N, C-alpha and C positions, 0 to 999 in steps of 0.2 A: 832838033837840038834840045837838050835839057840842061838848064842852068839852075844850080842851087845857090841860094843866097842865105847866109846865116843870119840869125836874128841876134840883136844885142840883148844880153841878159839884163834883168832888172837888178841893179847892184844892191848889195846888202852889207851894211857896216857892222862889224862885230868888234866889241871891246867895251871898256868901262865907260859908264855914262855919268858917274860922279866920282870926283877925286880931289886930292889936295893941290893947292897952288904950287907951282914950280915942280910938280911931279912929271915923270916921263912914262908914257904909256903907249902900247902898241895897239893897232887896229888893223883888221884884215877883211877881205871879201873873198868868197869862193872864186876860184879860177874858172873862166869860161873861154874856150878856144876862140880864136879870131876876134878877141875883144881887147881894146886898149882902155886903160883906167887912168883917170885924172883926179887927183886928190887936191882939195884946197881946205885950209884951216884958218879960222879967225879965232883970236884969243890964245894962240900958241904958235909954235914954229915946228915945221916938219924937219926932223933931223936925219931921217933915213926913209927912202922910198924904193921899194922893190917892184912896184907895179900893183901887185895884189895886196901889199901890206905897207904900213907906214909906222914910224915911231914919232910921237909928238911930245915936245916939252911945252907944258902949259904955263901960261902967265898967271897973274894974280886973280883973274876972274872979274866978276862973279860967274861968267859963263863963257862958253866957246861953242863953235859950230864946225862940224866936219861935213864937207860936201864931196861926194864921190860920183863922178860921171863915167859911165861905160859907153864906149863907142865901138860899133862894129868896124873891124879893120878893113872891110871891103868898101866902106863909105856909103853903102847902099841903104843903111838903116839909120834912123834918127838916134840921137843921144837919149839915154835914160839916166836920171840922177836920183840920188838918195841923200837925205840930210840926217844928221844926228846931233841933237842938242846935248851939250856937256855942261854939267854943273861943277863949278870949281869952288872948292871950300878954302877959305883963307884960314891959316892958323890963328888962334887967339893970341894976342900979345899980352904979356903979363908983366 
């Protein structure tokens, strides 16, 4: 008997790393078959989540963090996570 177990990919977060407060930005990761993706955000709110991409509305800052965890759908492999630090710039008040 031969059994093949897929591996969880190492997630990669793609998108802007510096932006203005209250802006809305999208982030994505390349798709890997048999992988489930879980996104979490601090410093903002996820307004849309398709699995491999999210849209985030950022708060006032000064910073935020995105965490993406990839899990093999078979449950036979451990989770792999990636973090992205986001710099949030506040507009000057005048």
